[in-house]
N, CA, C and O of each residue as an XYZ file, in Angstrom:
460
protein
N      -4.458     16.605     22.640
C      -5.637     16.507     21.870
C      -6.299     14.635     21.428
O      -5.742     13.647     20.949
N      -7.087     14.794     21.694
C      -7.664     13.678     21.303
C      -8.918     13.698     20.464
O      -9.893     14.441     20.570
N      -8.668     12.651     19.546
C      -9.580     12.693     18.117
C     -11.071     11.834     18.626
O     -11.159     10.988     19.515
N     -11.980     12.281     17.889
C     -13.094     11.509     18.049
C     -13.009     10.240     17.055
O     -12.499     10.255     15.935
N     -13.628      9.117     17.709
C     -13.381      7.764     17.260
C     -14.097      7.797     15.805
O     -13.751      7.128     14.831
N     -15.185      8.733     15.868
C     -15.945      8.403     14.482
C     -15.298      9.099     13.348
O     -15.868      9.011     12.261
N     -14.158      9.802     13.429
C     -13.468     10.726     12.345
C     -12.508      9.630     11.854
O     -12.235      9.688     10.655
N     -11.918      8.584     12.612
C     -10.994      7.647     11.863
C     -11.313      7.069     10.611
O     -10.588      7.163      9.621
N     -12.553      6.387     10.657
C     -13.155      5.825      9.483
C     -13.276      6.769      8.173
O     -13.206      6.315      7.031
N     -13.478      8.232      8.496
C     -13.518      8.930      7.111
C     -12.048      9.282      6.864
O     -11.620      9.385      5.715
N     -11.435      9.429      7.716
C      -9.629      9.675      7.634
C      -9.097      8.631      6.718
O      -8.211      8.871      5.897
N      -9.592      7.597      6.857
C      -9.063      6.273      6.508
C      -9.571      6.167      5.268
O      -8.783      5.695      4.448
N     -10.783      6.495      4.818
C     -11.431      6.575      3.557
C     -10.533      7.670      2.569
O     -10.094      7.450      1.440
N     -10.407      9.016      3.451
C      -9.812      9.974      2.613
C      -8.234      9.495      2.238
O      -7.742      9.733      1.135
N      -7.607      8.878      3.175
C      -6.252      8.687      2.775
C      -6.397      7.398      1.585
O      -5.666      7.485      0.598
N      -7.152      6.453      1.674
C      -7.303      5.562      0.696
C      -7.732      6.149     -0.502
O      -7.172      5.754     -1.525
N      -8.530      6.933     -0.592
C      -8.765      7.892     -2.059
C      -7.565      8.706     -2.530
O      -7.254      8.775     -3.719
N      -6.917      9.307     -1.566
C      -5.667      9.897     -2.127
C      -4.512      8.910     -2.732
O      -3.893      9.243     -3.742
N      -4.284      7.805     -2.129
C      -3.561      6.786     -2.496
C      -3.924      6.400     -3.925
O      -3.083      6.374     -4.823
N      -5.199      6.103     -4.098
C      -5.799      5.341     -5.076
C      -5.700      6.407     -6.154
O      -5.307      5.952     -7.228
N      -5.913      7.496     -6.143
C      -5.667      8.659     -6.944
C      -4.092      8.915     -7.541
O      -3.694      9.059     -8.697
N      -3.524      8.908     -6.512
C      -1.816      9.048     -6.928
C      -1.416      8.084     -7.691
O      -0.631      8.317     -8.611
N      -1.957      6.649     -7.403
C      -1.545      5.660     -8.209
C      -2.114      5.679     -9.916
O      -1.586      5.205    -10.922
N      -3.385      6.425     -9.737
C      -3.507      6.751    -10.952
C      -2.908      7.736    -11.826
O      -2.791      7.579    -13.041
N      -2.501      8.842    -11.126
C      -1.263      9.577    -11.338
C       0.095      8.953    -12.378
O       0.639      9.337    -13.414
N       0.274      7.645    -11.317
C       1.534      7.254    -11.700
C       1.697      6.617    -13.006
O       2.756      6.553    -13.630
N       0.286      6.037    -13.459
C      -0.307      5.103    -14.705
C      -0.236      6.125    -15.941
O      -0.100      5.777    -17.114
N      -0.356      7.509    -15.459
C      -0.020      8.577    -16.744
C       0.953      9.307    -16.658
O       1.033     10.273    -17.417
N       1.948      9.048    -15.718
C       3.318      9.989    -15.470
C       3.226     11.004    -14.742
O       4.290     11.623    -14.731
N       2.345     11.512    -14.053
C       1.984     12.604    -13.377
C       2.278     12.358    -12.071
O       1.494     12.109    -11.155
N       3.831     12.474    -12.045
C       4.806     12.292    -10.793
C       4.340     13.462     -9.563
O       3.869     13.273     -8.441
N       4.661     14.640    -10.236
C       4.324     15.675     -9.370
C       3.229     15.470     -8.537
O       3.319     15.458     -7.309
N       1.883     15.258     -9.353
C       0.142     15.104     -8.537
C       0.490     13.460     -7.938
O      -0.389     13.039     -7.185
N       1.206     12.875     -8.093
C       1.531     11.262     -7.218
C       2.145     12.130     -6.034
O       1.477     12.489     -5.064
N       3.534     12.437     -6.224
C       3.991     12.977     -4.893
C       3.179     13.860     -3.992
O       3.390     13.874     -2.779
N       2.251     14.601     -4.561
C       1.579     15.543     -3.470
C       0.549     14.903     -2.864
O       0.174     15.167     -1.722
N      -0.032     13.900     -3.714
C      -1.051     13.313     -2.865
C      -0.444     11.988     -1.821
O      -1.131     11.494     -0.926
N       0.881     11.579     -2.131
C       1.325     10.538     -0.954
C       1.524     11.681      0.052
O       1.014     11.485      1.155
N       2.244     12.963     -0.152
C       2.748     13.149      1.188
C       1.570     13.980      1.658
O       1.847     14.655      2.648
N       0.279     14.116      1.194
C      -0.983     14.520      2.037
C      -1.700     13.227      2.655
O      -2.393     13.311      3.669
N      -1.453     11.864      1.877
C      -1.767     10.867      2.564
C      -0.959     10.535      3.765
O      -1.460     10.008      4.758
N       0.451     10.885      3.654
C       1.188     10.775      5.157
C       1.167     11.779      6.098
O       1.715     11.643      7.192
N       0.425     13.036      5.677
C       0.217     13.816      6.848
C      -0.820     13.415      7.802
O      -0.763     13.617      9.015
N      -1.944     12.728      7.060
C      -2.931     12.402      8.108
C      -2.270     11.328      8.684
O      -1.383     10.629      8.194
N      -2.892     11.258      9.975
C      -2.566     10.041     10.881
C      -3.623      9.065     10.744
O      -4.736      9.408     11.144
N      -3.501      8.101     10.331
C      -4.472      6.859     10.142
C      -4.448      5.626     11.278
O      -3.554      4.780     11.325
N      -5.308      5.668     11.956
C      -5.406      4.479     13.140
C      -4.216      4.549     14.070
O      -3.322      5.392     14.127
N      -4.408      3.535     14.733
C      -3.625      3.634     16.103
C      -2.181      2.886     15.404
O      -1.269      3.191     16.174
N      -1.731      2.207     14.492
C      -0.726      1.703     13.728
C      -0.144      2.737     13.001
O       1.025      2.634     12.628
N      -0.856      3.779     12.740
C      -0.460      4.730     11.538
C       0.220      4.207     10.562
O       1.388      4.479     10.284
N      -0.634      3.277      9.893
C      -0.286      2.503      8.668
C      -0.499      3.535      7.643
O      -1.432      4.332      7.749
N       0.495      3.564      6.448
C       0.058      4.578      5.697
C      -0.543      3.952      4.239
O      -0.604      4.557      3.169
N      -0.885      2.832      4.461
C      -2.071      2.283      3.166
C      -1.164      2.826      2.068
O      -1.647      3.688      1.333
N      -0.163      2.509      1.908
C       0.076      2.545      0.418
C       1.105      3.668     -0.012
O       1.950      3.630     -0.907
N       0.735      4.866      1.048
C       1.361      6.173      0.488
C       2.873      6.116      0.627
O       3.369      7.040     -0.017
N       3.724      5.417      1.193
C       5.080      5.178      1.329
C       5.397      4.692     -0.143
O       6.062      5.430     -0.869
N       4.954      3.511     -0.589
C       5.456      3.321     -1.754
C       4.797      3.990     -2.847
O       5.313      3.754     -3.939
N       3.795      4.761     -2.855
C       3.738      5.812     -3.902
C       4.624      6.744     -4.044
O       4.987      7.131     -5.155
N       5.207      7.352     -2.609
C       6.012      8.711     -2.983
C       7.166      8.001     -3.155
O       7.974      8.512     -3.931
N       7.495      6.866     -2.598
C       8.893      5.934     -3.244
C       8.734      6.267     -4.886
O       9.523      7.005     -5.476
N       7.842      5.754     -5.387
C       7.565      5.610     -6.994
C       7.730      6.772     -7.505
O       8.582      6.912     -8.381
N       6.945      7.868     -7.067
C       7.553      9.206     -7.296
C       8.856      9.811     -7.377
O       9.210     10.421     -8.386
N       9.767      9.639     -6.111
C      10.718     10.049     -5.738
C      11.498      9.366     -6.895
O      12.119     10.114     -7.651
N      11.539      7.879     -7.140
C      12.351      7.367     -7.936
C      12.589      7.785     -9.386
O      13.616      7.855    -10.060
N      10.910      8.120     -9.727
C      10.831      9.033    -11.048
C      11.806     10.584    -11.125
O      12.307     11.097    -12.125
N      11.832     10.950    -10.037
C      12.660     12.519     -9.977
C      14.030     12.042     -9.882
O      14.848     12.930     -9.642
N      14.555     10.679    -10.029
C      15.924     10.549     -9.546
C      16.356     10.727     -8.263
O      17.557     10.816     -8.008
N      15.322     10.802     -7.248
C      16.006     10.851     -5.968
C      15.764      9.328     -5.395
O      14.735      8.904     -4.870
N      16.938      8.655     -5.627
C      16.979      7.423     -5.209
C      16.892      6.767     -3.770
O      16.289      5.776     -3.360
N      17.916      7.911     -3.010
C      18.063      7.895     -1.697
C      16.591      7.736     -1.205
O      16.110      6.695     -0.755
N      15.848      9.120     -1.387
C      14.590      9.251     -0.801
C      13.727      8.238     -1.155
O      12.925      7.911     -0.280
N      13.666      7.508     -2.469
C      12.921      6.482     -2.613
C      13.044      5.358     -2.053
O      12.044      4.760     -1.654
N      14.303      4.846     -1.913
C      14.753      3.716     -0.944
C      14.114      4.076      0.761
O      13.535      3.241      1.455
N      14.336      5.188      1.076
C      13.525      5.163      2.306
C      12.359      5.096      2.486
O      11.879      4.704      3.550
N      11.457      5.584      1.162
C      10.095      5.357      1.335
C       9.704      4.028      1.098
O       8.651      3.649      1.611
N      10.372      3.244      0.404
C       9.823      2.142      0.077
C      10.458      0.937      1.219
O       9.953     -0.172      1.398
N      11.433      1.364      1.775
C      11.831      0.517      3.074
C      10.811      0.762      4.118
O      10.489     -0.227      4.777
N      10.246      1.882      4.394
C       9.167      2.046      5.145
C       7.782      1.313      4.577
O       7.181      0.533      5.316
N       7.364      1.562      3.407
C       6.634      0.601      3.058
C       6.815     -0.708      3.397
O       5.856     -1.158      4.024
N       7.673     -1.451      3.211
C       8.263     -2.538      3.446
C       8.084     -3.346      4.687
O       7.845     -4.551      4.771
N       8.296     -2.183      5.939
C       8.203     -2.566      7.083
C       6.754     -2.504      7.425
O       6.481     -3.092      8.471
N       5.665     -1.887      6.748
C       4.501     -2.169      6.762
C       3.974     -3.416      6.452
O       3.231     -4.059      7.194
N       4.414     -3.801      5.202
C       3.960     -5.137      4.469
C       5.118     -6.029      4.020
O       5.126     -6.331      2.827
N       6.082     -6.487      4.790
C       6.995     -7.236      4.894
C       6.859     -8.358      3.974
O       7.941     -8.775      3.559
N       5.785     -8.979      3.530
C       5.870    -10.059      2.604
C       5.601     -9.571      1.100
O       5.497    -10.378      0.176
N       5.495     -8.186      0.932
C       4.868     -8.097     -0.595
C       6.146     -7.902     -1.518
O       6.922     -6.947     -1.539
N       6.155     -8.956     -2.205
C       6.967     -8.853     -3.165
C       7.606     -7.733     -4.322
O       8.714     -7.625     -4.847
N       6.559     -7.105     -4.414
C       6.785     -5.857     -5.279
C       7.388     -4.722     -4.673
O       7.951     -3.880     -5.372
N       7.313     -4.609     -3.265
C       8.246     -3.529     -2.375
C       9.461     -4.338     -2.440
O      10.457     -3.673     -2.725
N       9.645     -5.486     -2.271
C      11.109     -5.812     -2.108
C      11.690     -5.814     -3.531
O      12.917     -5.781     -3.624
N      10.948     -5.849     -4.649
C      11.618     -5.643     -5.890
C      12.077     -4.197     -6.005
O      13.136     -4.007     -6.603
N      11.373     -3.081     -5.478
C      11.297     -1.657     -5.424
C      12.511     -1.097     -4.642
O      13.228     -0.133     -4.913
N      12.553     -1.992     -3.558
C      13.879     -1.987     -2.808
C      14.926     -2.265     -3.380
O      15.783     -1.421     -3.116
N      15.302     -3.100     -4.088
C      16.327     -3.889     -4.914
C      16.676     -2.732     -5.938
O      17.808     -2.263     -6.057
N      15.600     -2.339     -6.641
C      15.624     -1.185     -7.728
C      16.475     -0.018     -7.396
O      17.326      0.449     -8.154
N      16.145      0.486     -6.037
C      16.543      1.760     -5.629
C      18.029      1.432     -5.158
O      19.014      2.171     -5.154
N      17.937      0.500     -4.881
C      19.615      0.144     -4.169
C      20.619      0.259     -4.984
O      21.598      1.001     -4.901
N      20.220     -0.821     -6.103
C      20.848     -0.720     -7.732
C      21.178      0.573     -7.987
O      22.377      0.842     -8.067
N      20.274      1.531     -8.150
C      20.401      2.712     -8.942
C      21.242      3.681     -7.770
O      21.997      4.512     -8.275
N      21.194      3.660     -6.572
C      22.251      4.218     -5.736
C      23.789      3.543     -5.943
O      24.728      4.293     -6.207
N      23.940      2.463     -5.845
C      25.223      1.539     -6.246
C      25.455      2.223     -7.690
O      26.474      2.914     -7.660
N      24.858      2.234     -8.852
C      24.984      2.689    -10.047
C      25.740      3.947    -10.154
O      26.677      4.131    -10.930
N      25.227      4.864     -9.251
C      25.306      6.290     -9.347
C      26.523      6.395     -8.383
O      27.379      7.226     -8.685
N      26.678      5.745     -7.401
C      28.061      6.175     -6.498
C      29.154      5.303     -7.221
O      30.269      5.690     -6.871
N      29.213      4.234     -8.129
C      30.329      3.556     -8.908
C      30.569      4.606    -10.037
O      31.714      4.797    -10.447
N      29.630      5.207    -10.486
C      29.713      6.013    -11.714
C      30.532      7.405    -11.069
O      31.418      7.800    -11.827
N      30.431      7.934    -10.230
C      30.680      9.002     -9.806
C      32.525      8.668     -9.445
O      33.363      9.538     -9.687
N      32.934      7.214     -8.817
C      34.332      6.743     -8.938
C      35.030      6.439     -9.939
O      36.237      6.679     -9.965
N      34.278      5.760    -11.100
C      34.917      5.288    -12.326
C      35.606      6.692    -12.754
O      35.092      7.792    -12.550
N      36.681      6.498    -13.294
C      37.432      7.478    -14.411
C      36.854      7.314    -15.468
O      36.385      6.246    -15.862
N      36.826      8.698    -16.210
C      36.219      8.689    -17.710
C      37.550      8.444    -18.440
O      38.586      8.324    -17.786
N      37.544      8.362    -19.859
C      38.272      7.909    -20.624
C      38.970      9.279    -20.736
O      40.187      9.146    -20.871
N      38.649     10.251    -20.723
C      38.988     11.867    -20.808
C      40.201     11.907    -19.793
O      41.257     12.335    -20.260
N      40.191     11.527    -18.499
C      40.875     11.732    -17.278
C      42.140     10.894    -17.570
O      43.169     11.291    -17.023
N      42.221      9.783    -18.359
C      43.231      8.975    -18.629
C      44.353      9.515    -19.487
O      45.316      8.801    -19.766
């Protein structure tokens, strides 16, 4: 199925609007709304390069808030692949990795009660 070329700009504007509205949700800690908007934006196929236009970073932020650090890391990594020079995304990847390491370290360390 081939798409009409006139639909691409409309689809891009729609994705941009979803991502912008999702970041507004993040500002007021509405993680579920941000997650839904990011997933809807990612469901749209935008342009020949299929650039998410920030949807991966948005979903990563929501997943991080939900304490799904593996999912957040995956989304931040996908966002970083699209924008490799973005310092904020690099920091988000580092933050998610640290949380995963802390989580795995806490699971391995014995507690005082076990001694």
